[in-house]
Residue frames relative to the residue before (quaternion, step in Angstrom):
aa qw qx qy qz dx dy dz
Q 1.0000 0.0000 0.0000 0.0000 0.00 0.00 0.00
V 0.3471 -0.7257 0.5662 0.1798 3.52 -1.30 0.51
Q 0.1553 -0.7571 0.6282 0.0895 3.52 -1.05 0.85
L 0.1416 -0.7971 0.5858 0.0379 3.56 -0.95 0.93
L 0.0893 -0.7912 0.6050 0.0071 3.54 -0.85 1.05
E 0.1574 -0.8191 0.5506 0.0342 3.55 -0.52 1.24
S 0.0396 0.7781 -0.6265 0.0248 3.52 -1.25 0.53
G 0.6255 0.5984 -0.3904 0.3135 3.55 -1.30 0.20
G 0.5308 0.6340 -0.4149 0.3797 3.58 1.20 -0.20
G 0.1652 0.7918 -0.5780 0.1080 3.53 -1.27 0.28
L 0.5709 -0.5602 0.4766 0.3649 3.50 -1.38 -0.28
V 0.0653 0.8033 -0.5836 0.0990 3.56 -0.69 1.12
Q 0.5186 -0.6132 0.4990 0.3257 3.52 -1.36 0.20
A 0.6213 -0.5219 0.4209 0.4055 3.56 -1.19 0.48
G 0.7520 0.3389 -0.2866 0.4874 3.53 -0.94 0.95
D 0.5806 0.5866 -0.3702 0.4263 3.58 1.24 -0.29
S 0.3655 -0.7061 0.5626 0.2265 3.51 -1.38 0.07
L 0.0629 -0.7602 0.6450 0.0460 3.51 -1.28 0.53
R 0.1738 -0.7606 0.6148 0.1155 3.52 -1.21 0.54
L 0.1820 -0.7892 0.5826 0.0678 3.53 -0.60 1.20
S 0.1425 -0.7778 0.6078 0.0725 3.53 -1.13 0.71
C 0.0650 -0.7717 0.6321 0.0261 3.53 -1.17 0.67
A 0.1269 -0.8027 0.5820 0.0276 3.54 -0.52 1.23
A 0.2156 -0.7926 0.5636 0.0872 3.55 -0.77 1.08
S 0.0112 0.7744 -0.6325 0.0135 3.53 -1.13 0.72
G 0.5945 0.5492 -0.4314 0.3985 3.54 -1.25 0.35
S 0.8099 -0.2063 0.1867 0.5164 3.56 -0.90 -0.97
I 0.0959 -0.8540 0.5106 0.0275 3.54 0.56 1.23
S 0.6535 0.5396 -0.3242 0.4203 3.59 0.93 -0.82
G 0.6591 0.5240 -0.3013 0.4475 3.57 1.22 -0.36
I 0.5398 0.6317 -0.3891 0.3977 3.58 1.29 0.00
N 0.2038 -0.7457 0.6221 0.1239 3.53 -1.05 0.83
A 0.8162 -0.0157 0.0474 0.5756 3.58 -0.25 -1.22
M 0.1430 -0.7457 0.6394 0.1208 3.53 -1.31 0.41
G 0.0050 -0.8303 0.5565 -0.0281 3.54 -1.08 0.59
W 0.3637 -0.6781 0.5915 0.2409 3.47 -1.44 0.13
Y 0.0627 -0.7720 0.6325 -0.0023 3.52 -1.02 0.94
R 0.1346 -0.8004 0.5781 0.0839 3.55 -1.14 0.47
Q 0.1096 -0.7803 0.6147 0.0359 3.50 -1.20 0.63
A 0.2021 -0.7662 0.6036 0.0883 3.53 -0.68 1.17
P 0.6547 -0.5159 0.3605 0.4186 3.60 -1.15 0.46
G 0.8347 0.1826 -0.1577 0.4950 3.54 -0.86 0.99
K 0.6895 0.4403 -0.2762 0.5044 3.58 1.25 0.06
Q 0.5875 -0.5740 0.4388 0.3644 3.53 -1.29 0.30
R 0.5328 -0.5998 0.4866 0.3458 3.52 -1.30 0.29
D 0.0923 -0.8278 0.5532 -0.0141 3.56 -0.63 1.18
M 0.5443 -0.5994 0.4819 0.3350 3.51 -1.23 0.58
V 0.2197 -0.7645 0.5959 0.1106 3.53 -1.03 0.87
A 0.7713 -0.1788 0.1753 0.5851 3.55 0.79 -1.06
V 0.1005 -0.7791 0.6180 0.0305 3.54 -1.13 0.76
V 0.0797 -0.7740 0.6266 0.0429 3.54 -1.10 0.75
S 0.3801 -0.7250 0.5298 0.2217 3.56 -0.89 0.94
S 0.6867 -0.4769 0.3493 0.4230 3.54 -1.30 0.16
S 0.7043 0.4449 -0.2552 0.4908 3.58 1.19 -0.51
G 0.6514 -0.5626 0.2981 0.4127 3.57 1.28 0.04
G 0.4659 0.6673 -0.4560 0.3600 3.59 1.22 0.00
T 0.1768 -0.8189 0.5435 0.0524 3.57 -0.96 0.86
M 0.0685 -0.7532 0.6528 0.0426 3.51 -1.34 0.46
Y 0.1095 -0.8158 0.5677 0.0112 3.56 -0.95 0.94
A 0.5055 -0.5899 0.5299 0.3401 3.50 -1.26 0.49
D 0.6106 -0.5866 0.3879 0.3642 3.57 -1.06 0.73
A 0.6467 0.5648 -0.3215 0.3992 3.57 0.99 -0.78
V 0.7762 0.3256 -0.1714 0.5120 3.58 1.14 -0.51
K 0.4495 0.7126 -0.4484 0.2985 3.58 1.22 -0.21
G 0.7733 0.2850 -0.2527 0.5068 3.53 -0.84 1.04
R 0.7320 0.3660 -0.2236 0.5294 3.58 1.24 -0.33
F 0.7594 0.2936 -0.1518 0.5604 3.55 1.03 -0.82
F 0.0691 -0.7916 0.6068 0.0174 3.53 -1.11 0.73
I 0.1964 -0.7814 0.5858 0.0881 3.53 -0.80 1.06
S 0.0192 0.7850 -0.6186 0.0273 3.54 -1.07 0.76
R 0.2216 -0.7837 0.5752 0.0761 3.50 -1.26 0.46
D 0.1472 -0.7535 0.6373 0.0673 3.52 -0.99 0.94
N 0.2485 -0.8158 0.5053 0.1321 3.55 -0.05 1.28
A 0.6153 0.5613 -0.3513 0.4278 3.58 1.06 -0.69
K 0.7545 0.3394 -0.1855 0.5303 3.56 1.09 -0.72
N 0.3776 -0.7543 0.4619 0.2741 3.58 1.31 0.06
T 0.5223 0.6264 -0.3874 0.4298 3.52 1.01 0.90
V 0.1378 -0.7590 0.6311 0.0821 3.54 -1.11 0.77
F 0.1955 -0.7945 0.5709 0.0680 3.55 -1.04 0.85
L 0.1174 -0.7438 0.6481 0.1143 3.50 -1.31 0.39
Q 0.1545 -0.7737 0.6116 0.0588 3.54 -0.50 1.24
M 0.0838 -0.8105 0.5797 -0.0088 3.55 -0.58 1.19
N 0.0391 -0.8090 0.5852 -0.0379 3.55 -0.58 1.22
S 0.8311 0.1874 -0.1511 0.5012 3.54 -1.29 0.43
L 0.0690 0.8518 -0.5149 0.0677 3.54 0.91 0.92
K 0.2029 -0.7676 0.6033 0.0752 3.50 -1.13 0.85
A 0.6628 -0.5031 0.3698 0.4133 3.55 -1.24 0.40
E 0.6677 0.5169 -0.3016 0.4428 3.58 1.03 -0.74
D 0.5587 0.5761 -0.3958 0.4465 3.58 1.28 0.00
T 0.4530 0.6981 -0.4454 0.3304 3.58 1.25 -0.18
A 0.3399 0.7058 -0.5496 0.2903 3.54 -0.70 1.12
V 0.4729 -0.5680 0.5524 0.3854 3.50 -1.36 -0.06
Y 0.2152 -0.7932 0.5625 0.0894 3.54 -0.75 1.08
Y 0.1383 -0.8089 0.5713 0.0151 3.52 -0.82 1.11
C 0.3178 -0.7107 0.5975 0.1919 3.51 -1.10 0.79
R 0.0557 -0.7977 0.6001 0.0205 3.56 -1.04 0.78
A 0.1498 -0.7624 0.6256 0.0705 3.52 -1.06 0.86
D 0.2334 -0.7775 0.5725 0.1148 3.55 -0.69 1.12
R 0.3354 -0.7620 0.5243 0.1787 3.54 -0.79 1.02
K 0.5815 -0.6021 0.4340 0.3332 3.51 -1.20 0.60
Y 0.8318 0.2846 -0.1922 0.4361 3.50 -1.41 0.31
G 0.6078 -0.6099 0.3422 0.3762 3.55 1.09 0.68
L 0.3808 0.7591 -0.4509 0.2748 3.56 1.12 0.63
G 0.6765 -0.4969 0.2954 0.4563 3.57 1.23 0.15
Y 0.3863 -0.7114 0.5403 0.2298 3.53 -1.22 -0.46
S 0.3159 -0.7197 0.5887 0.1890 3.51 -1.37 0.33
W 0.2614 -0.7675 0.5719 0.1244 3.54 -1.13 0.76
G 0.4146 -0.6455 0.5761 0.2821 3.49 -1.25 0.54
Q 0.6590 -0.5372 0.3615 0.3826 3.55 -1.29 0.13
G 0.5019 -0.6507 0.4173 0.3881 3.56 1.25 -0.38
T 0.0718 -0.7682 0.6344 0.0460 3.54 -1.12 0.72
P 0.3724 -0.7680 0.4737 0.2172 3.60 -0.65 1.05
V 0.1043 -0.7531 0.6480 0.0458 3.51 -1.15 0.83
T 0.0275 -0.7916 0.6100 -0.0237 3.55 -0.74 1.10
V 0.1123 -0.7929 0.5986 0.0195 3.55 -0.74 1.12
S 0.1969 -0.7917 0.5734 0.0749 3.54 -0.63 1.18
S 0.2475 -0.7768 0.5655 0.1244 3.55 -0.94 0.94
């Protein structure tokens, strides 16, 4: 199994930047893609950004050009650099690790991000 520990969330002003980190432990060799998802109050949890094991990335339209996902395989850590934050970015951000061979995925505990306008 994979354990994910997130950090970096907080309260910021619109236009500020934040960098989220997600450290993975456990069955690291079983991880394929990793990603960041977010869930605002009263809304569903949506994909924000995904990075493959080889570094390929995919972003939600709402964050493309502002958010950047990266991965340090040596440190088993995935990052989300969030720039030009907007009030609508306010949500709990969750890290997800997708396991190989269609075995499912693991979630982090979530880290809240609040953007004040």
